[in-house]
C-alpha positions in Angstrom: -29.8 31.4 -25.5 -28.1 32.7 -22.4 -25.7 30.6 -20.4 -26.7 30.6 -16.8 -24.6 29.3 -14.0 -26.3 26.3 -12.5 -27.1 26.8 -8.9 -26.3 23.7 -6.8 -29.4 22.1 -5.4 -29.7 21.2 -1.7 -28.8 17.5 -2.4 -25.6 18.5 -4.3 -24.6 20.9 -1.5 -25.0 18.3 1.2 -23.1 15.7 -0.9 -20.3 18.3 -1.4 -20.2 19.0 2.3 -20.0 15.3 3.1 -17.3 14.7 0.5 -15.3 17.7 1.7 -15.5 16.5 5.3 -14.5 13.0 4.3 -11.6 14.4 2.3 -10.4 16.6 5.2 -10.3 13.5 7.5 -8.2 11.6 4.9 -5.8 14.6 4.4 -5.3 14.6 8.2 -4.6 10.9 8.1 -1.9 11.4 5.5 -0.4 14.2 7.6 -0.4 12.0 10.7 1.5 9.3 8.8 4.5 11.6 8.6 4.3 13.2 12.0 5.6 11.4 15.1 5.3 8.0 13.4 7.9 5.5 12.4 8.1 4.7 8.7 9.8 2.0 6.7 10.7 2.9 3.1 11.4 0.2 0.5 12.1 0.9 -3.1 11.7 -1.4 -6.1 13.8 -0.3 -9.1 12.8 -1.4 -12.6 12.1 -5.1 -12.0 8.5 -4.4 -10.9 7.9 -3.0 -14.4 9.0 -6.2 -16.1 7.3 -8.6 -13.8 4.4 -6.7 -12.3 5.4 -7.9 -8.9 6.8 -6.4 -5.7 9.0 -8.2 -3.2 8.6 -7.9 0.6 11.4 -9.4 2.7 10.5 -11.4 5.8 13.7 -13.3 6.6 17.5 -13.0 6.0 20.3 -15.4 6.9 17.7 -17.6 8.7 16.4 -14.8 11.0 13.2 -12.8 10.8 13.7 -9.5 9.1 11.9 -6.9 7.0 8.1 -7.0 7.5 8.4 -9.4 10.4 10.7 -7.3 12.5 10.0 -3.7 11.5 8.7 -1.5 14.3 7.3 1.0 11.8 3.8 2.3 11.9 3.7 2.7 8.1 5.4 0.8 5.2 6.1 3.0 2.1 6.8 1.0 -1.0 8.3 3.0 -3.8 8.0 1.9 -7.4 10.9 3.4 -9.2 11.9 3.8 -12.8 15.7 4.2 -12.7 16.1 7.2 -10.4 12.5 8.5 -10.5 9.8 7.4 -8.2 6.8 6.5 -10.4 4.4 5.8 -7.5 4.4 5.0 -3.8 2.1 2.5 -2.1 1.5 3.1 1.6 0.4 0.5 4.0 -0.2 0.5 7.7 2.4 -2.0 8.7 -0.1 -4.2 10.6 -2.4 -4.1 7.6 0.4 -5.2 5.3 1.1 -8.2 7.6 -2.5 -9.1 7.4 -2.5 -8.7 3.6 0.5 -11.0 3.4 -1.3 -13.6 5.5 -4.5 -13.5 3.3 -3.1 -12.9 -0.2 -3.5 -15.8 -2.6 -0.9 -16.3 -5.2 2.1 -14.9 -3.4 5.3 -16.8 -3.9 8.4 -17.2 -1.8 11.6 -16.2 -3.5 15.2 -15.6 -2.5 17.1 -12.4 -3.3 19.5 -9.8 -2.0 23.2 -10.4 -1.3 24.1 -14.1 -1.9 20.3 -14.8 -2.1 20.3 -14.7 1.7 16.9 -13.0 2.0 13.5 -14.7 1.7 10.8 -12.5 0.2 7.2 -12.7 -0.7 6.7 -11.9 -4.3 3.2 -10.5 -4.9 1.6 -9.4 -8.1 0.5 -5.8 -8.0 -2.6 -6.8 -10.0 -3.3 -9.6 -7.5 -2.7 -7.3 -4.5 -5.6 -5.2 -5.6 -7.8 -8.1 -6.9 -11.3 -8.4 -5.7 -10.6 -11.8 -4.2 -7.6 -10.7 -2.2 -9.4 -7.6 -0.9 -12.4 -9.7 0.1 -10.2 -12.2 1.9 -8.5 -9.4 3.8 -11.8 -7.8 4.6 -13.3 -11.0 5.9 -10.3 -11.7 8.0 -10.3 -8.2 9.4 -14.0 -8.4 10.4 -13.6 -11.5 12.5 
């Protein structure tokens, strides 16, 4: 039996073209994040692996800070293992604020120097849970 290369049918070709177009738009969006935009970069080292949580500061020494005061367009949250970056989660800053307002199960904790910072502690699993995504989506579509 001879191996013949399968010719893409018209449906597969159209799907490929649509997927390619969609991908190019997303590639441009990523490029735009880094060009002429303000970014905030936060890094979690090691603790996130043990707890499964990330911390996002919103107040320090009784004054708004972190997510409440940043003027960044994008918030990059590095998940580090010692000196290596394992992964980076990127949020539009305004979207992250909305996520924090709608996420169920977040906790307020204190940390930083002299425990002067207030932070939201959010489960990574919870961040991407169906319920939290749905709550964000519903709030966003009002």
